[in-house]
N, CA, C and O atoms as CSV, one atom per row, in Angstrom:
chain,resi,resn,atom,element,x,y,z
A,1,MET,N,N,-23.045,-11.516,-15.650
A,1,MET,CA,C,-21.902,-10.877,-15.032
A,1,MET,C,C,-20.665,-11.024,-15.924
A,1,MET,O,O,-19.887,-10.081,-16.064
A,2,GLN,N,N,-20.487,-12.161,-16.505
A,2,GLN,CA,C,-19.364,-12.412,-17.403
A,2,GLN,C,C,-19.385,-11.441,-18.573
A,2,GLN,O,O,-18.341,-10.953,-19.006
A,3,GLU,N,N,-20.568,-11.166,-19.077
A,3,GLU,CA,C,-20.711,-10.250,-20.216
A,3,GLU,C,C,-20.275,-8.835,-19.824
A,3,GLU,O,O,-19.673,-8.117,-20.622
A,4,PHE,N,N,-20.585,-8.451,-18.598
A,4,PHE,CA,C,-20.168,-7.121,-18.128
A,4,PHE,C,C,-18.646,-7.006,-18.136
A,4,PHE,O,O,-18.104,-6.020,-18.636
A,5,PHE,N,N,-17.958,-7.997,-17.592
A,5,PHE,CA,C,-16.498,-7.952,-17.538
A,5,PHE,C,C,-15.860,-8.086,-18.920
A,5,PHE,O,O,-14.746,-7.612,-19.145
A,6,HIS,N,N,-16.564,-8.726,-19.830
A,6,HIS,CA,C,-16.056,-8.875,-21.197
A,6,HIS,C,C,-16.223,-7.573,-21.989
A,6,HIS,O,O,-15.506,-7.339,-22.963
A,7,MET,N,N,-17.166,-6.733,-21.570
A,7,MET,CA,C,-17.417,-5.425,-22.173
A,7,MET,C,C,-17.691,-5.504,-23.674
A,7,MET,O,O,-17.258,-4.636,-24.432
A,8,GLY,N,N,-18.383,-6.505,-24.086
A,8,GLY,CA,C,-18.757,-6.622,-25.490
A,8,GLY,C,C,-17.559,-6.774,-26.420
A,8,GLY,O,O,-17.616,-6.365,-27.579
A,9,GLY,N,N,-16.487,-7.355,-25.924
A,9,GLY,CA,C,-15.304,-7.570,-26.742
A,9,GLY,C,C,-14.248,-6.476,-26.630
A,9,GLY,O,O,-13.177,-6.578,-27.228
A,10,TYR,N,N,-14.551,-5.441,-25.872
A,10,TYR,CA,C,-13.620,-4.315,-25.740
A,10,TYR,C,C,-12.886,-4.304,-24.404
A,10,TYR,O,O,-12.229,-3.318,-24.069
A,11,ALA,N,N,-12.987,-5.365,-23.655
A,11,ALA,CA,C,-12.396,-5.408,-22.318
A,11,ALA,C,C,-10.890,-5.198,-22.330
A,11,ALA,O,O,-10.343,-4.596,-21.406
A,12,GLN,N,N,-10.216,-5.683,-23.358
A,12,GLN,CA,C,-8.761,-5.545,-23.396
A,12,GLN,C,C,-8.309,-4.094,-23.493
A,12,GLN,O,O,-7.153,-3.795,-23.193
A,13,TRP,N,N,-9.192,-3.184,-23.905
A,13,TRP,CA,C,-8.869,-1.762,-23.939
A,13,TRP,C,C,-9.515,-1.010,-22.786
A,13,TRP,O,O,-8.939,-0.051,-22.272
A,14,VAL,N,N,-10.694,-1.432,-22.379
A,14,VAL,CA,C,-11.436,-0.698,-21.354
A,14,VAL,C,C,-10.805,-0.863,-19.980
A,14,VAL,O,O,-10.578,0.137,-19.300
A,15,TRP,N,N,-10.515,-2.080,-19.545
A,15,TRP,CA,C,-10.004,-2.312,-18.195
A,15,TRP,C,C,-8.644,-1.672,-17.942
A,15,TRP,O,O,-8.443,-1.115,-16.863
A,16,PRO,N,N,-7.702,-1.722,-18.879
A,16,PRO,CA,C,-6.439,-1.008,-18.625
A,16,PRO,C,C,-6.623,0.506,-18.477
A,16,PRO,O,O,-5.928,1.146,-17.688
A,17,VAL,N,N,-7.554,1.065,-19.231
A,17,VAL,CA,C,-7.814,2.493,-19.114
A,17,VAL,C,C,-8.419,2.804,-17.747
A,17,VAL,O,O,-8.064,3.810,-17.132
A,18,TYR,N,N,-9.321,1.962,-17.266
A,18,TYR,CA,C,-9.850,2.137,-15.906
A,18,TYR,C,C,-8.714,2.083,-14.894
A,18,TYR,O,O,-8.680,2.874,-13.951
A,19,GLY,N,N,-7.796,1.163,-15.085
A,19,GLY,CA,C,-6.656,1.042,-14.179
A,19,GLY,C,C,-5.774,2.279,-14.204
A,19,GLY,O,O,-5.372,2.777,-13.153
A,20,LEU,N,N,-5.469,2.779,-15.394
A,20,LEU,CA,C,-4.661,3.994,-15.517
A,20,LEU,C,C,-5.363,5.197,-14.878
A,20,LEU,O,O,-4.727,6.023,-14.224
A,21,ALA,N,N,-6.658,5.282,-15.074
A,21,ALA,CA,C,-7.409,6.384,-14.471
A,21,ALA,C,C,-7.366,6.286,-12.946
A,21,ALA,O,O,-7.215,7.302,-12.267
A,22,ALA,N,N,-7.496,5.085,-12.408
A,22,ALA,CA,C,-7.440,4.902,-10.958
A,22,ALA,C,C,-6.058,5.275,-10.423
A,22,ALA,O,O,-5.950,5.924,-9.382
A,23,VAL,N,N,-5.008,4.871,-11.127
A,23,VAL,CA,C,-3.643,5.219,-10.711
A,23,VAL,C,C,-3.451,6.731,-10.749
A,23,VAL,O,O,-2.861,7.302,-9.832
A,24,ALA,N,N,-3.934,7.374,-11.783
A,24,ALA,CA,C,-3.809,8.828,-11.894
A,24,ALA,C,C,-4.549,9.530,-10.765
A,24,ALA,O,O,-4.034,10.486,-10.187
A,25,LEU,N,N,-5.755,9.064,-10.447
A,25,LEU,CA,C,-6.530,9.681,-9.369
A,25,LEU,C,C,-5.854,9.501,-8.016
A,25,LEU,O,O,-5.820,10.430,-7.208
A,26,VAL,N,N,-5.322,8.318,-7.770
A,26,VAL,CA,C,-4.615,8.073,-6.505
A,26,VAL,C,C,-3.369,8.951,-6.441
A,26,VAL,O,O,-3.066,9.522,-5.393
A,27,GLY,N,N,-2.648,9.062,-7.546
A,27,GLY,CA,C,-1.473,9.935,-7.582
A,27,GLY,C,C,-1.820,11.382,-7.291
A,27,GLY,O,O,-1.107,12.063,-6.553
A,28,MET,N,N,-2.905,11.848,-7.865
A,28,MET,CA,C,-3.347,13.217,-7.614
A,28,MET,C,C,-3.744,13.400,-6.150
A,28,MET,O,O,-3.454,14.438,-5.555
A,29,LEU,N,N,-4.398,12.408,-5.573
A,29,LEU,CA,C,-4.786,12.471,-4.166
A,29,LEU,C,C,-3.559,12.556,-3.271
A,29,LEU,O,O,-3.504,13.389,-2.366
A,30,VAL,N,N,-2.578,11.701,-3.520
A,30,VAL,CA,C,-1.353,11.705,-2.718
A,30,VAL,C,C,-0.631,13.041,-2.848
A,30,VAL,O,O,-0.195,13.615,-1.850
A,31,SER,N,N,-0.506,13.529,-4.064
A,31,SER,CA,C,0.161,14.811,-4.297
A,31,SER,C,C,-0.570,15.948,-3.584
A,31,SER,O,O,0.066,16.803,-2.967
A,32,THR,N,N,-1.871,15.962,-3.665
A,32,THR,CA,C,-2.659,17.014,-3.034
A,32,THR,C,C,-2.520,16.972,-1.524
A,32,THR,O,O,-2.376,18.012,-0.882
A,33,ARG,N,N,-2.561,15.777,-0.955
A,33,ARG,CA,C,-2.427,15.652,0.506
A,33,ARG,C,C,-1.044,16.088,0.964
A,33,ARG,O,O,-0.924,16.738,2.003
A,34,ARG,N,N,0.001,15.749,0.219
A,34,ARG,CA,C,1.356,16.177,0.579
A,34,ARG,C,C,1.464,17.699,0.529
A,34,ARG,O,O,2.029,18.320,1.429
A,35,THR,N,N,0.924,18.286,-0.520
A,35,THR,CA,C,0.964,19.732,-0.652
A,35,THR,C,C,0.190,20.392,0.472
A,35,THR,O,O,0.647,21.390,1.029
A,36,LEU,N,N,-0.967,19.858,0.817
A,36,LEU,CA,C,-1.771,20.408,1.900
A,36,LEU,C,C,-1.002,20.377,3.209
A,36,LEU,O,O,-0.967,21.375,3.929
A,37,LYS,N,N,-0.387,19.248,3.528
A,37,LYS,CA,C,0.376,19.134,4.778
A,37,LYS,C,C,1.527,20.137,4.788
A,37,LYS,O,O,1.795,20.766,5.812
A,38,SER,N,N,2.206,20.286,3.657
A,38,SER,CA,C,3.310,21.230,3.558
A,38,SER,C,C,2.819,22.660,3.777
A,38,SER,O,O,3.440,23.425,4.515
A,39,ARG,N,N,1.731,23.010,3.153
A,39,ARG,CA,C,1.178,24.368,3.303
A,39,ARG,C,C,0.690,24.609,4.725
A,39,ARG,O,O,0.831,25.714,5.248
A,40,GLU,N,N,0.114,23.582,5.360
A,40,GLU,CA,C,-0.333,23.739,6.745
A,40,GLU,C,C,0.850,23.988,7.671
A,40,GLU,O,O,0.770,24.829,8.567
A,41,ARG,N,N,1.962,23.257,7.460
A,41,ARG,CA,C,3.166,23.483,8.270
A,41,ARG,C,C,3.711,24.892,8.043
A,41,ARG,O,O,4.090,25.581,8.989
A,42,GLU,N,N,3.745,25.306,6.785
A,42,GLU,CA,C,4.222,26.645,6.452
A,42,GLU,C,C,3.356,27.709,7.114
A,42,GLU,O,O,3.875,28.693,7.642
A,43,PHE,N,N,2.056,27.520,7.088
A,43,PHE,CA,C,1.129,28.464,7.709
A,43,PHE,C,C,1.342,28.537,9.211
A,43,PHE,O,O,1.360,29.625,9.786
A,44,GLU,N,N,1.503,27.384,9.850
A,44,GLU,CA,C,1.731,27.361,11.292
A,44,GLU,C,C,3.041,28.065,11.643
A,44,GLU,O,O,3.109,28.788,12.637
A,45,ASN,N,N,4.083,27.858,10.831
A,45,ASN,CA,C,5.351,28.550,11.066
A,45,ASN,C,C,5.197,30.057,10.930
A,45,ASN,O,O,5.745,30.813,11.731
A,46,LEU,N,N,4.463,30.492,9.930
A,46,LEU,CA,C,4.234,31.921,9.750
A,46,LEU,C,C,3.452,32.512,10.919
A,46,LEU,O,O,3.757,33.611,11.382
A,47,LYS,N,N,2.449,31.785,11.394
A,47,LYS,CA,C,1.683,32.270,12.552
A,47,LYS,C,C,2.562,32.358,13.791
A,47,LYS,O,O,2.473,33.320,14.554
A,48,ALA,N,N,3.411,31.354,13.990
A,48,ALA,CA,C,4.279,31.346,15.167
A,48,ALA,C,C,5.281,32.488,15.099
A,48,ALA,O,O,5.559,33.115,16.121
A,49,ASN,N,N,5.823,32.771,13.940
A,49,ASN,CA,C,6.786,33.857,13.792
A,49,ASN,C,C,6.116,35.215,13.922
A,49,ASN,O,O,6.740,36.174,14.377
A,50,ARG,N,N,4.883,35.302,13.535
A,50,ARG,CA,C,4.169,36.580,13.624
A,50,ARG,C,C,3.876,36.946,15.072
A,50,ARG,O,O,3.915,38.125,15.425
A,51,LYS,N,N,3.585,35.965,15.915
A,51,LYS,CA,C,3.277,36.237,17.320
A,51,LYS,C,C,4.461,36.869,18.030
A,51,LYS,O,O,4.276,37.682,18.936
A,52,GLY,N,N,5.677,36.508,17.633
A,52,GLY,CA,C,6.869,37.059,18.272
A,52,GLY,C,C,7.225,38.442,17.777
A,52,GLY,O,O,8.012,39.138,18.419
A,53,ALA,N,N,6.668,38.861,16.654
A,53,ALA,CA,C,6.996,40.166,16.080
A,53,ALA,C,C,6.136,41.253,16.731
A,53,ALA,O,O,5.034,40.975,17.204
A,54,PRO,N,N,6.646,42.503,16.754
A,54,PRO,CA,C,5.855,43.617,17.365
A,54,PRO,C,C,4.629,43.968,16.575
A,54,PRO,O,O,3.883,44.868,16.960
């Protein structure tokens, strides 16, 4: 197990890159969810305004 975490001597470069990738993925997830919620609200507003129109 120790050898796995040591990554054959490359751990000092590999683990930070894994961390950066995880941060980027979480950031993309948060951004996507915010955009989705915003678009859903916009869609609901458009539907509500359309019902009142002739």
